[in-house]
C-alpha positions in Angstrom: 98.5 132.5 76.2 94.9 133.3 77.0 91.7 131.5 77.7 88.0 132.1 77.8 86.4 130.6 81.0 82.8 130.4 82.2 81.9 130.9 85.8 78.7 132.3 87.4 76.9 132.2 84.1 79.3 134.7 82.6 82.3 134.4 80.3 85.7 136.0 80.9 88.9 136.3 78.9 91.8 135.6 81.2 95.6 135.6 80.9 98.3 134.6 83.4 98.9 137.4 85.9 95.5 139.1 85.2 93.0 139.9 87.9 89.2 139.4 87.3 86.1 139.9 89.5 83.6 137.0 89.2 80.5 136.0 91.0 81.1 134.8 94.6 83.1 131.6 94.9 83.5 129.6 98.1 86.9 130.0 99.8 89.0 132.5 101.7 91.8 134.9 100.6 94.9 133.0 99.5 93.0 129.8 98.5 93.7 128.3 95.1 90.7 127.8 92.8 90.7 125.5 89.8 88.3 126.6 87.0 87.7 123.6 84.7 85.0 125.2 82.5 87.4 126.5 79.8 85.7 127.3 76.5 88.7 128.4 74.4 92.5 128.5 74.7 94.7 130.6 72.5 98.4 131.1 72.1 99.5 133.4 69.2 97.9 132.2 66.0 96.9 128.8 67.4 93.4 128.7 68.9 91.7 125.6 70.4 87.9 125.9 70.7 85.9 123.5 72.9 82.7 121.8 72.1 81.5 123.1 74.6 84.6 122.9 76.7 88.3 122.2 75.9 89.0 118.7 77.3 91.8 118.7 80.0 92.2 122.4 80.1 92.1 124.1 83.6 92.8 127.6 84.9 94.4 127.9 88.3 93.7 131.1 90.2 94.3 132.5 93.6 91.6 134.4 95.6 92.8 137.9 96.1 89.6 139.3 97.9 86.1 138.5 98.8 84.4 141.8 98.1 81.1 143.5 97.2 80.5 145.3 93.9 79.3 148.9 93.5 75.8 149.8 94.6 73.1 149.6 91.9 69.9 151.6 92.4 66.7 149.9 91.5 63.9 152.5 91.0 60.3 151.4 90.0 57.9 154.1 89.0 54.4 154.4 87.6 53.5 157.8 86.3 50.4 159.6 87.7 49.8 156.8 90.2 52.0 158.0 93.2 53.9 154.7 93.0 57.6 154.8 93.6 59.9 152.1 95.0 63.6 152.6 95.5 65.9 149.8 96.6 69.6 149.1 96.1 71.7 146.0 95.4 75.4 145.1 95.9 76.6 142.0 94.2 78.9 139.6 96.2 82.2 139.3 94.2 85.4 137.3 94.3 88.6 138.8 92.9 90.9 136.2 91.3 94.5 136.5 90.1 95.1 134.0 87.3 98.2 131.9 88.0 98.4 129.6 85.0 96.5 128.1 82.2 97.1 124.3 82.1 96.4 122.1 79.1 95.8 118.4 80.0 96.6 115.4 77.9 
């Protein structure tokens, strides 16, 4: 069984037991998070697509870590004008382990 969820403006394909890194969610390590914005649920040949979400479907996940992503360099440059700006960015991430995909009534 798998599902497509939306969180933080991005979509992720998840399956029970899988680990994903999403935009920072509130909570500490070990907390259980319920993601209710499920766009698609599939099991074998049977696929249920939401419009826009599948009613009653939820994904339960456990927070594994609150971490930061890799550093991304931002470099602005205008040629022949002696203009250079170099900054960096590290995104705040939450690592989730998917426990179950629950279908409601």
